[in-house]
C-alpha positions, 0 to 999 in steps of 0.5 A: 483446491491448490495453494502454491507460492511463487514469490514473497516467500524467500524474502519480501518483495515479488509477491505472488499466489497462485490459488487452483480452483476447479478449472481456474487459475486466481493470481493474488498480486503479481508483483517484482522482486526488488534488492537482492532477489531483483535477478528473479524478475528475468527468469523463466516464469513458472506459470502460463499467463494466458492460464490465469482467469483473474488477478486479485490486486492488493495495492499498488506498490511495485513489489505487488503489481509491477509485474503485471504489465510482463504477464500481459506482455506474455499472454495473460487476459484475464480481469485484473480486481482492484480497489478503485484507488489501486487502479488510479495509482498502478496507473502512473506508478507501472507508467514509471515503472516501464520507464526506468526499465526501459532507461536501464535497458538503454544503459545497459546496451550502451556498455554492451555495444563497447564490449561486444555483448548481445542487447538487453530489451526491458522487463516491459515497456510504457506501451506494454502497461499501457496494453495491462490498463484495459483488463483493470476492473475497480471496485469499492470497498466492502462490496460482494463481488460475485465472479460467478456462482462459485466465487464470491470477493471482496475488498476491505482497506487494510490500513497501508496505503491508498486503496491497499486491500484485504481481499476475501476470498469465498470459494464453493466446492459442491455443497461447502464453502471455503474461505481464503483472506489475504492480508496484502500488507497490513497498516498500521493503528492510528495511521495518518490519513489512512483507516485502520486495517479492517477485521474480518470475523473469519477464514479458513486459511490465511495468507499473510504478511510478516514484514515486521514480525519479529518487531514492535515499533516506536510510538508514533507520536514519539516519531512525530516529536523525533521528526520535528527534533531531527530537522529543527537539529539540522536547518540550526547546524545549516543543514540540508534534511534528506529523507529518501521516501516511497513516492506513494504512500509515505511523502504524501503522509509526511506531507500530511504530518507537517501540516498537521504540526503547522495547524496545531501550533499556528494558534499559540506561535513558538519559535519551533513553529516559527523556524519550521515555517520558514523552511521550504520542503521539496518534493523532489519526485515526479511520481510523488507530484502526481500520486499526490494529485491521486491522493486528492482526487481518492479523498473519500477514502480518507481516515475521520481527521483527515476527511474534516480537514477536508470539509472544513476547507483545508487541502491537507495535502499542502502547506506554504512552504511546500514546492513540488520540483518537476524538472531535473534542472531544478531537480539539479539546482536543490545540490548547490543551493546553500539555504537550509530545507527538507527534500523528499525524493524517492526512491524510498530505498534508494536504489534508482532516481533523484535520491541517488544525487541527492545522497551523492551531494550530501552523505559526505557533509557532516551537518546533514541528516538522512531519514529513512522513514520506510522499510529498506530491504536486503542488498538496498542501498538504503539498507547498507547505509542503515547498517552503518557501512562508511563508504558507499559508491553512488553513480560511479563516485566512492562517497565516504558518510559523515552524515547523521542516520536516522531511521523512523520506524512510526512512519512505517506503512506495515503493521508491527508484530504486536499489530499482526498479532492483534489482527488476529487475534480479532478472528472470531474462530481459530482459521484452520491455518496460516501461511506466514509470506512477504518476511526475510526469513527471520522475521516470519519464523519467529511471527510462526512461532508467536501466532502458534505459541499465544494463539493456538494457530497452525502456520506453514511458511511455505517454500517457493513453487511448492503446491499445498491442498486445501483441505475443507472442514467437516461441515463448511458454512455458507456466504449467508451462513455467515451473514446472517448467524445469530444477528440479522438484527445486529446486521440491520441496526449496523447499517441504520446505523451507517445511514444516520451517520451518511445522513449527517454527512450529506445534509448539503447534498440530501436532495440530490440523492434523495430518491435513492436514499429513500428507497434504502432505508425504507429498503432495511427497515424491513426486518425480512431483508435477505442476503442478496438485499442487504448485499445491494443495499450496502453496495449503493450506500458505498457507491453513494457515499463515493458519489458524495465524496467525490462533490465535496473535494470538487466543490473545494477546488 
């Protein structure tokens, strides 16, 4: 068995790792390179896409999914496994990415024609994206997916964005089973909307991100207070708050936080509350608008707080002074309006999309504020502004920066150093090795040192396109052993608790599912339950829970 790393090793973007297992080639993520590494997208592929049997996709962010259509275009015909929300988001995000590829190629070709240079092709087209959807196999969180007798996978909630997953992979060779865990991108604890990253019991090998491997975020509550303070301060000066935000994830979290603030202060109306309620909030990103609809359709994976908002009849992704901007004309009009306002627009790193126009019209104004709420990769316009550059060139025009620049890391979708360490600490047994990826050079080095020093786990910072042998332990557990290791009673008790909670949640809809529910309850009361029965019951419960939340969402419309 071998591991090979083809992305997110020289920097943060381009997540792409390979597992060679028996006669199978398994790919983890198929991400696009961004920022300083963007040119790598056009280099010759290091693997023949037609040779890949399976792609396990951690989440829909373009630096993890963005090259899927390119691989399909070049011959990939395997199965793509991902969570259902990830599939729903890929359907809009990859089409948007293709549109950007086509527009950039068109712009470059106009310039090339004038200079007599060869024309270029887009990395992929919208048709290539449509062709890729046939290979997706969406699954539910926590379901055991037995791909064949030697390969089982399970997707766990990573808490990074809607649908983001930690992927557990069991690989059986002869009489031994090796478990590899791919962290994907891990989220922060107590993030709005999303559940906390799930704890993994054990792994033999871990492939782990390190975006903020040497930094600690501010407290989330302090970040929320700072956010409100910046808005009020800017509005009182007659300025505009510009928030470059990732269309998927961060935008919805900001909407949610503002809605929660309004609800919290509704009963004891303050002067600040009155001020904020008057401020129009504009979501100026067609992709963000589509993504918000996907969030609304997948509320069954929200955390308990967000679910309670939904069940009480309050849409957590909407409020009175929220406006969605669709057309280009509406977007342009925002920059000629003198009213104090909040504009949330993509892209989050300021390298494309409508945000560039809003920066061009507001960066030079002293009474305006630019608020960064997400990671800015090296080489991006957002990173340059955040690093303190005073003059930037945007859309062919040089702009002198006078606006106030803020960075609120509490809204970050990535766990910080402490969050990453705590996730690893919860492994009941130390992995043989942790491969550190998805981080800038110093971040990876510092995090590896921290892990080895404080947890005693051997770390490896892999090199690009280098193959690493995976060696099993002398005695390796089977999947059955992991689930039944001296705690069969606790497993049954956990499932009974899960059933009890589910009963409360579906009291109104109980009659619709009574037959299936009685069958499950009867099965799980049996002390002699086997691992296969346990997995089947587990999967059935998840399907029922998913259907219940779907019906709840429909009933609220």
